[in-house]
C-alpha positions in Angstrom: 21.3 -26.9 -44.0 17.6 -27.1 -43.9 17.7 -26.6 -40.3 19.7 -23.6 -40.6 17.2 -22.2 -43.2 14.3 -23.2 -41.0 15.8 -21.4 -38.1 16.5 -18.3 -40.0 12.9 -18.2 -41.2 11.6 -18.5 -37.7 13.8 -15.6 -36.6 12.8 -13.6 -39.6 9.0 -14.2 -38.8 9.5 -13.4 -35.1 11.4 -10.2 -35.9 8.6 -9.3 -38.5 5.9 -9.8 -35.9 7.6 -7.9 -33.1 7.9 -5.0 -35.6 4.4 -5.3 -36.6 3.4 -5.1 -33.0 5.5 -2.1 -32.3 3.8 -0.3 -35.3 0.5 -1.2 -33.9 1.5 0.1 -30.4 1.4 -3.2 -28.8 4.7 -3.2 -27.3 4.4 -4.3 -23.5 5.0 -1.6 -21.0 7.1 -2.8 -18.1 7.5 -0.8 -14.9 10.7 -1.8 -13.3 11.0 -1.2 -9.5 13.9 -1.5 -7.3 13.2 -3.1 -3.9 15.7 -3.4 -1.1 14.5 -6.8 0.0 12.1 -9.7 -1.2 8.8 -10.6 0.3 9.1 -12.8 3.3 5.8 -14.6 2.1 2.7 -14.2 0.1 0.0 -15.4 2.7 -2.1 -12.2 3.5 -3.0 -13.7 6.9 0.5 -13.8 8.0 2.5 -11.1 6.2 3.7 -8.3 8.3 6.7 -6.9 6.4 6.5 -4.0 4.0 8.2 -6.0 1.2 5.4 -8.6 1.3 2.8 -6.0 1.3 4.3 -4.2 -1.7 3.3 -7.3 -3.7 0.1 -8.4 -1.8 -1.4 -4.9 -2.0 -1.5 -5.2 -5.8 -3.7 -8.5 -5.6 -6.4 -8.0 -3.0 -9.0 -5.2 -2.7 -11.3 -3.9 -0.1 -15.0 -2.7 0.2 -14.0 1.0 0.7 -10.6 2.8 0.2 -9.3 6.4 0.6 -9.1 8.9 -2.3 -5.6 10.2 -3.4 -6.0 13.8 -2.4 -8.2 14.3 0.8 -8.0 10.7 2.2 -11.7 10.7 2.6 -13.2 7.1 2.4 -14.7 6.1 -0.8 -16.6 3.2 -2.2 -14.4 0.6 -4.0 -15.9 -2.9 -4.2 -18.8 -1.4 -2.5 -21.5 0.5 -4.4 -22.5 3.5 -2.5 -22.1 4.5 1.1 -22.6 2.0 4.1 -26.2 2.3 5.3 -25.7 2.3 9.3 -28.8 1.9 11.7 -27.8 3.2 15.0 -30.9 1.5 16.8 -30.3 -2.1 15.5 -26.5 -1.6 15.0 -26.6 -3.1 11.7 -25.1 -1.7 8.4 -26.2 -2.6 5.0 -23.5 -2.6 2.2 -24.3 -3.0 -1.6 -21.5 -4.6 -3.7 -20.6 -3.8 -7.3 -21.9 -6.3 -9.8 -19.7 -8.0 -12.6 -16.6 -8.1 -10.5 -14.7 -11.3 -10.9 -11.6 -13.0 -9.5 -8.7 -13.4 -11.8 -9.7 -17.0 -12.5 -13.0 -15.8 -13.7 -15.1 -16.8 -10.6 -17.6 -14.1 -9.7 -17.1 -12.0 -6.5 -20.2 -12.1 -4.2 -21.1 -11.3 -0.7 -20.2 -14.8 0.1 -16.5 -14.0 -0.4 -16.9 -11.2 2.3 -18.9 -13.5 4.7 -16.2 -16.1 4.4 -13.2 -13.8 5.0 -14.9 -12.2 7.9 -15.6 -15.6 9.4 -11.9 -16.7 9.0 -10.7 -13.6 10.6 -13.1 -13.8 13.6 -13.0 -17.6 14.2 -9.3 -17.8 14.0 -8.8 -14.5 15.8 -6.0 -13.9 13.3 -3.5 -11.5 14.8 -3.1 -8.1 13.1 -6.7 -8.3 12.1 -8.9 -9.4 14.9 -8.8 -6.1 16.6 -10.7 -4.8 13.7 -13.2 -7.5 13.8 -13.8 -8.7 17.3 -16.7 -6.3 17.8 -18.7 -7.7 14.8 -21.4 -9.9 16.1 -22.5 -11.2 12.7 -21.9 -10.8 8.8 -24.7 -12.1 6.6 -25.1 -12.3 2.8 -28.9 -11.1 2.2 -28.2 -11.9 -1.5 -25.1 -12.1 -3.7 -24.7 -8.3 -3.7 -25.9 -7.4 -0.5 -24.3 -7.6 3.0 -25.6 -6.9 6.4 -23.2 -6.4 9.4 -24.5 -6.6 12.9 -22.3 -4.9 15.6 -22.2 -5.9 19.2 -21.7 -2.1 19.8 -21.0 0.8 17.8 -17.3 1.2 16.9 -15.9 4.0 14.5 -13.1 1.8 13.4 -15.8 -0.4 11.6 -16.0 2.4 8.9 -12.2 3.4 9.1 -10.7 0.0 9.3 -13.1 -3.0 9.3 -14.7 -2.0 5.9 -11.2 -1.5 4.5 -10.0 -5.0 5.3 -8.8 -7.0 2.3 -10.9 -9.9 1.0 -10.0 -13.3 -0.1 -11.7 -15.7 -2.4 -13.9 -18.2 -0.8 -13.5 -20.9 -3.4 -9.6 -20.8 -3.1 -9.3 -20.5 0.7 -12.2 -22.7 1.8 -10.3 -26.2 1.4 -7.3 -24.7 3.0 -9.3 -23.6 6.0 -11.0 -27.1 6.1 -7.4 -28.7 6.3 -6.3 -26.2 9.0 -9.2 -27.0 11.2 -8.2 -30.8 11.1 -4.9 -30.0 12.8 -4.0 -29.5 16.4 -3.4 -25.9 16.1 -5.5 -24.5 13.2 -4.1 -21.0 13.7 -0.6 -21.9 13.3 -1.4 -24.2 10.4 -3.1 -21.4 8.6 -0.4 -18.8 9.3 2.4 -21.2 8.1 0.5 -22.2 5.0 2.7 -21.3 2.0 1.0 -19.4 -0.9 3.0 -19.8 -4.1 0.3 -18.8 -6.5 -2.1 -16.2 -5.1 -5.5 -15.6 -6.6 -6.8 -12.1 -6.4 -8.9 -9.4 -8.2 -6.6 -6.5 -8.0 -5.1 -4.3 -10.7 -2.2 -6.9 -11.2 -1.9 -10.6 -11.2 1.0 -12.7 -9.7 3.1 -14.6 -12.3 6.5 -15.4 -10.9 8.8 -15.1 -7.8 12.5 -16.0 -8.4 13.9 -15.8 -5.0 16.8 -13.4 -4.5 16.2 -11.9 -8.0 12.6 -10.5 -8.9 8.9 -10.8 -8.6 6.8 -10.3 -11.6 3.2 -9.2 -11.9 1.1 -8.6 -15.0 -1.8 -6.5 -15.5 -5.3 -7.8 -14.7 -7.3 -7.3 -18.0 -10.4 -7.7 -16.0 -9.7 -5.3 -13.1 -13.3 -4.0 -12.1 -12.2 -0.3 -11.6 -10.5 0.2 -14.9 -12.0 3.2 -16.7 -13.5 4.7 -13.6 -12.8 8.4 -12.8 -11.3 9.4 -9.5 -10.6 13.0 -8.7 -10.7 13.7 -12.5 -8.3 11.0 -13.4 -8.8 7.8 -15.3 -8.1 4.5 -13.5 -5.7 2.1 -15.4 -3.6 0.3 -15.0 -1.8 1.5 -18.1 1.2 -0.8 -17.3 1.4 -4.2 -18.8 3.6 -5.6 -16.1 5.6 -4.7 -13.0 8.9 -6.4 -12.3 10.1 -5.9 -8.9 13.9 -6.5 -8.8 15.8 -7.1 -5.5 18.7 -4.9 -4.6 20.0 -5.4 -1.1 21.8 -2.0 -1.0 21.0 1.6 -1.9 24.1 2.1 -3.7 23.4 -0.9 -6.2 19.9 0.2 -6.7 20.9 3.9 -7.4 23.4 2.6 -10.1 20.5 0.7 -11.7 18.4 3.7 -11.7 21.1 5.9 -13.4 21.7 3.1 -16.0 18.1 2.8 -16.8 17.7 -0.8 -15.5 14.9 0.3 -13.2 12.4 3.3 -13.3 11.8 3.8 -9.5 13.4 2.7 -6.3 10.4 1.9 -3.8 12.3 2.8 -0.4 13.4 6.2 0.9 16.9 7.5 -0.2 19.3 8.0 2.4 20.6 11.6 2.7 24.2 10.8 1.6 22.8 9.8 -1.8 20.5 12.7 -2.4 23.1 15.1 -3.8 24.5 13.2 -6.5 20.9 12.1 -7.6 19.7 15.8 -7.8 22.7 16.4 -10.2 21.5 13.8 -12.5 19.2 15.2 -15.2 17.6 11.9 -15.9 16.4 11.4 -12.3 13.5 13.3 -10.7 13.6 13.5 -6.7 10.4 13.9 -4.7 10.2 14.8 -1.1 7.1 14.2 1.0 6.3 13.8 4.7 6.4 10.4 5.9 3.5 9.0 7.8 5.7 6.5 9.6 8.2 6.2 12.6 11.4 4.6 13.7 11.5 3.5 17.2 13.3 1.6 19.9 11.3 -1.2 21.6 11.7 -3.3 24.8 10.8 -6.8 25.7 8.9 -6.0 28.8 9.0 -9.8 29.8 12.7 -9.2 30.7 14.6 -7.2 33.4 15.3 -4.4 33.5 13.1 -3.5 30.5 10.0 -4.2 32.6 10.9 -1.3 34.8 9.3 2.1 33.5 12.2 3.9 35.3 14.8 2.1 33.2 13.0 2.8 30.1 12.6 6.6 30.9 16.1 6.9 31.7 17.2 5.4 28.3 14.6 7.8 26.7 16.6 10.7 28.4 19.9 9.3 27.1 19.1 9.3 23.6 19.9 12.5 21.7 17.1 12.8 19.1 18.3 16.2 18.0 21.8 14.7 17.1 20.1 12.1 15.2 17.9 14.5 13.3 20.9 16.9 12.4 23.8 14.4 11.9 22.4 11.1 10.9 19.2 12.3 8.9 21.0 15.7 7.9 17.5 17.3 8.6 15.8 15.1 5.9 13.3 14.2 8.6 12.8 15.1 12.3 12.9 14.0 15.8 9.7 12.2 17.0 8.2 12.6 20.4 4.9 10.6 19.8 3.7 7.5 18.2 1.6 9.6 15.8 3.8 11.3 13.2 3.4 15.1 12.7 2.5 14.6 9.1 -0.7 13.2 10.2 -1.7 16.8 11.4 -5.2 16.1 12.7 -4.3 13.2 15.1 -0.9 14.4 16.1 -0.4 15.5 19.7 2.3 18.3 19.9 2.3 18.3 23.7 3.5 14.9 24.7 6.5 14.5 27.1 9.7 15.3 25.4 12.5 13.4 27.2 15.8 15.5 26.9 14.6 18.0 24.3 16.8 20.9 24.4 19.0 19.5 27.0 22.8 19.2 27.0 24.6 16.1 26.9 25.4 16.6 30.6 21.9 17.4 31.4 20.7 14.3 29.9 23.2 12.1 31.8 22.4 13.9 35.1 18.7 13.2 34.7 19.2 9.6 33.8 21.3 9.0 36.8 18.9 10.7 39.0 16.1 8.5 37.7 17.8 5.4 38.1 19.3 6.3 41.6 15.8 7.1 43.0 14.5 3.8 41.5 17.1 1.8 43.5 19.7 1.3 40.9 23.5 1.5 41.9 26.9 1.2 40.2 30.1 -0.3 40.7 31.5 2.9 39.4 28.8 5.7 39.2 29.2 7.8 36.2 29.7 11.6 36.7 30.0 14.9 35.0 33.1 16.9 35.4 33.7 20.8 35.3 33.7 20.8 31.7 30.5 18.9 31.3 32.2 15.8 30.0 30.9 12.5 31.0 33.0 10.4 33.1 32.1 6.9 32.3 30.3 4.7 34.6 30.6 0.9 35.2 28.5 -2.0 36.4 24.9 -0.8 36.6 23.1 -2.9 39.3 19.3 -3.5 39.5 17.3 -2.8 42.6 17.1 -6.6 43.2 20.9 -6.7 43.6 21.6 -8.2 40.3 23.7 -6.5 37.5 22.1 -5.3 34.5 22.9 -8.1 31.9 24.6 -7.4 28.7 21.8 -6.9 26.2 21.4 -6.6 22.4 19.9 -3.8 20.3 18.8 -5.6 17.2 19.1 -3.3 14.1 19.1 -3.9 10.4 22.7 -4.1 9.0 24.2 -0.8 7.6 23.9 -2.1 3.9 20.2 -2.5 4.5 19.4 0.6 6.5 22.4 2.8 7.4 20.1 5.2 9.3 18.7 2.6 11.9 22.0 0.9 11.9 23.8 4.0 12.9 21.1 5.1 15.5 21.8 1.6 17.1 25.5 2.3 17.4 24.8 5.8 18.9 22.4 4.4 21.4 24.8 1.7 22.4 27.5 4.3 23.2 25.1 6.7 25.0 23.8 3.7 27.3 27.4 2.6 27.9 28.5 6.1 29.2 26.5 5.5 32.3 27.4 1.8 32.7 24.5 0.2 30.8 25.8 -2.8 29.0 24.2 -2.6 25.7 25.5 -3.8 22.3 24.2 -2.9 18.9 23.8 -6.1 16.9 23.2 -5.8 13.1 20.7 -8.5 12.1 19.0 -9.4 8.7 15.6 -7.9 8.5 13.9 -11.4 8.3 15.7 -12.6 11.4 14.6 -9.5 13.5 10.9 -10.0 12.3 11.1 -13.7 13.4 12.8 -13.1 16.8 10.4 -10.2 17.6 7.0 -11.3 16.3 7.1 -15.1 16.6 9.8 -16.2 19.0 9.7 -13.2 21.3 13.6 -14.0 21.7 14.9 -10.4 22.0 16.0 -7.6 24.4 15.4 -4.5 22.4 15.1 -3.7 18.7 15.1 -0.9 16.5 12.6 -0.9 13.6 9.9 1.3 12.0 6.3 1.3 10.8 4.4 2.7 7.8 1.1 3.9 9.2 -2.4 4.5 8.0 -4.3 7.7 8.2 -6.5 6.6 11.1 -4.5 6.4 14.3 -6.1 3.2 15.4 -2.6 1.7 15.0 -1.9 3.0 18.7 -4.7 0.6 19.9 -3.3 -2.4 18.0 0.2 -1.7 18.6 -0.2 -1.5 22.6 -3.5 -3.1 23.5 -3.0 -6.3 25.7 -5.2 -8.3 23.3 -2.3 -8.0 20.9 0.2 -9.9 23.0 -0.1 -13.0 20.9 2.5 -14.8 18.7 2.5 -12.7 15.5 0.5 -10.1 17.0 1.3 -6.3 16.9 2.2 -6.0 20.7 5.5 -8.0 20.5 6.8 -6.1 23.6 4.5 -7.8 26.0 3.1 -4.3 27.0 0.0 -4.9 29.4 -1.7 -1.9 31.2 -5.5 -2.0 31.6 -5.8 1.7 32.0 -4.4 2.1 28.5 -6.5 -0.7 27.2 -9.7 1.2 28.6 -8.6 4.3 26.6 -7.9 2.3 23.5 -11.3 0.6 23.5 -12.7 3.9 24.0 -10.9 5.4 21.0 -12.1 2.7 18.8 -16.0 3.2 19.9 -16.2 6.9 20.0 -18.1 8.1 16.9 -17.7 11.8 17.6 -14.5 12.7 15.8 -13.6 15.6 18.2 -14.0 13.5 21.3 -12.2 10.8 19.6 -9.3 13.1 18.9 -9.2 14.0 22.6 -8.8 10.3 23.6 -6.2 9.7 20.9 -4.3 12.7 22.3 -4.4 11.2 25.8 -3.2 7.8 24.3 -0.1 9.4 22.8 0.7 11.0 26.2 0.3 7.7 28.0 2.5 5.6 25.7 5.3 8.2 25.7 5.1 8.4 29.5 5.2 4.5 29.8 7.8 4.0 26.9 7.2 0.4 25.8 8.4 2.3 22.6 10.8 5.3 22.3 9.9 7.0 19.1 13.1 8.2 17.6 12.4 10.0 14.4 10.4 10.3 11.2 12.1 10.4 7.9 11.5 12.7 5.0 10.1 10.3 2.1 12.8 11.3 -0.4 12.2 9.2 -3.5 13.8 8.9 -6.9 12.4 7.9 -10.3 13.4 8.4 -13.9 11.9 11.4 -15.8 11.8 9.8 -19.2 9.7 6.7 -18.5 6.4 7.2 -16.8 4.1 10.2 -15.8 1.4 10.3 -13.3 3.1 9.9 -10.0 0.9 10.8 -7.1 2.7 12.9 -4.4 1.0 12.4 -1.1 1.8 11.8 2.7 4.3 8.9 2.7 5.6 9.5 -1.0 4.8 8.5 -4.5 5.0 4.6 -3.9 1.2 4.4 -3.2 -1.5 2.3 -5.0 -2.9 5.4 -6.8 0.5 6.1 -8.5 0.4 2.6 -10.1 -3.2 3.0 -11.2 -2.5 6.3 -12.9 1.0 6.0 -14.4 1.3 6.2 -18.2 4.3 5.8 -20.5 6.1 9.2 -20.9 5.5 10.7 -24.3 8.2 13.5 -25.1 6.6 16.6 -26.4 
C-alpha cells in the first residue's frame, strides 16, 4: 500500500513540475524531421552521402560561410575578411574569441592547423583538391592564422576557407593510432565515430539505427544572438529528431498526422496534388542546385569508348523524362552546372538529341556506332512509319559482343524518379541491341560499389552542389581517381586537367567564368557523365508548427532555416 501511495506521489510531483514548466514557458521545442534514409556514418572525413551530411552539417563549422540571400561569403568562425598579400602569397585570418567546442575546450588556431595538416598529409579524398596548393598553415597565436599558398588559387577563398574544422584534442589520438597502421588513410576513413564532438548549433545525442537520430541545442553556440541580414541567429529549437522513413508515402502520412513537421527530401510529382489540398501543409517550390546523371565505369569496355557514350547520350530522351516522369517539376539537363546557378551555367553545351524524334535519335546512334566500327547480329532499323525495328547483338570493334551490363539505380520505393529513368534507359538501349538491364539496388550498396570497390558498369545517382562550380574540377580531375574520391568513373584526360587547374587558379571572375564554360562543354562532349535532369525542389512542411523557413536555391532544407526557425504562434 505504501509503494502505491509513494508511486502516486511521485506521479503527482512529476505532473506538477511539468505543468509549472509549461506555465514558465519551459516546454522543450522539438523539430521532427522525416528523412528517407539514415546516415551511413558520422566520420566527416569519410562521409559522402546526403543523409550523413544532414547530421554532420549541424555539428561542425567553418571559418567562412555564405549569407542566406546573396550567397556572398561572410566571416563565421573568422573575425573579419581574409587579409591576402599577393606578393608573399600569404593570407592572415583572425578568429573569433570565446568560441568553445561542446565539451568546453576552447577553439583556437591550433584546431585549424591540425585539421589542415590531416587533410594535406593524408591526402584525404574529397578534401585534398581544396588543400593541395597550400604550402603551410601556421598559428601565429591562439587567434591568428597565416596561410601560405604555393600559388594563387581562387578556390582558397571559395572552398578552402569554408572547409569544416575538427577538434584537435579529440582527433589527435585517432590520427596517432592511424599512423601506426600499414594503411593510415584507410584506417582513418574506416574509423567509426559514435559520439561526435563539434561546436555547431546542435549536439549529437543518440542514433537508434533504422529509427531515428537525435540532436539537442548547443547552449554555448558561438553565433547565437548574432544578426544576419536583419534576422537573429538561434537556434530557437531545443532538439531535432530525424525520423527515418524509407518511402515517401509513409513520410507524407506522418506529416499529415502531425508526427513530423518537415520532410527533408524533394516530393515526387505524384504526391504534390494531394498535399496541396491539405490545409495543414505548406508546399514550397524552389530551383534545385543539383543534377541527376548516368555515369560510366571507364575502366571497362565499351564504356571507355567515347563513341559508345555519345551514342547512349543520343538514345536518352530527356524531354520525355521531363514531361512524363517529372511532370514538368524540373527540367532536362544538358550541362554539369544546373541552370539555377545562373552566373556559372553555360546554356550552349552540346545537346544530344534535343528536339529530335525517336527515329532521328536511333538513326544518329546507329550512325555513330557504325562509323566507330561496331556491328550487329541484327542491325536495328526504322520503318516507313518511323517505328524502331529492334536490333540484336551489338558487337564491339574488337569483335567481342557488348556484354550484358547493369545500370545501378535506387529502388522505386526509395526514389521512383531515378528508378523509372533506369527502366526507360534500359529499354531505349535495348531497342538498338545494347544489352542493358536496370538493377534497383540499395543506396548504401551503390555508394560502396561505386566509390570504394569500383565494381560497377553504369549507375544513376545525383548530386547536391555548392554555389561555386569547382565541383567540376573535383568530379572529373584525374587526381580524384582514388578510392572514395569523387572521380569514381576513372575519367582521365590531361587536357581537361589543365582547364580544371586553370579554373581553380584564375582570380579574375569573368576569365574564370570563360574557363568554367569551356569545362562544361568539354565534359558534355566527353560524356563520362550524361546529365539527365534537375528536379524542382518541391518540399512540404506543416503550417502550424514553425515559422522562419528560408526559401533559397535548393529549397528550405538549409542551415539558415534551422538557425532561424521559431515555434509558430497563432495570431
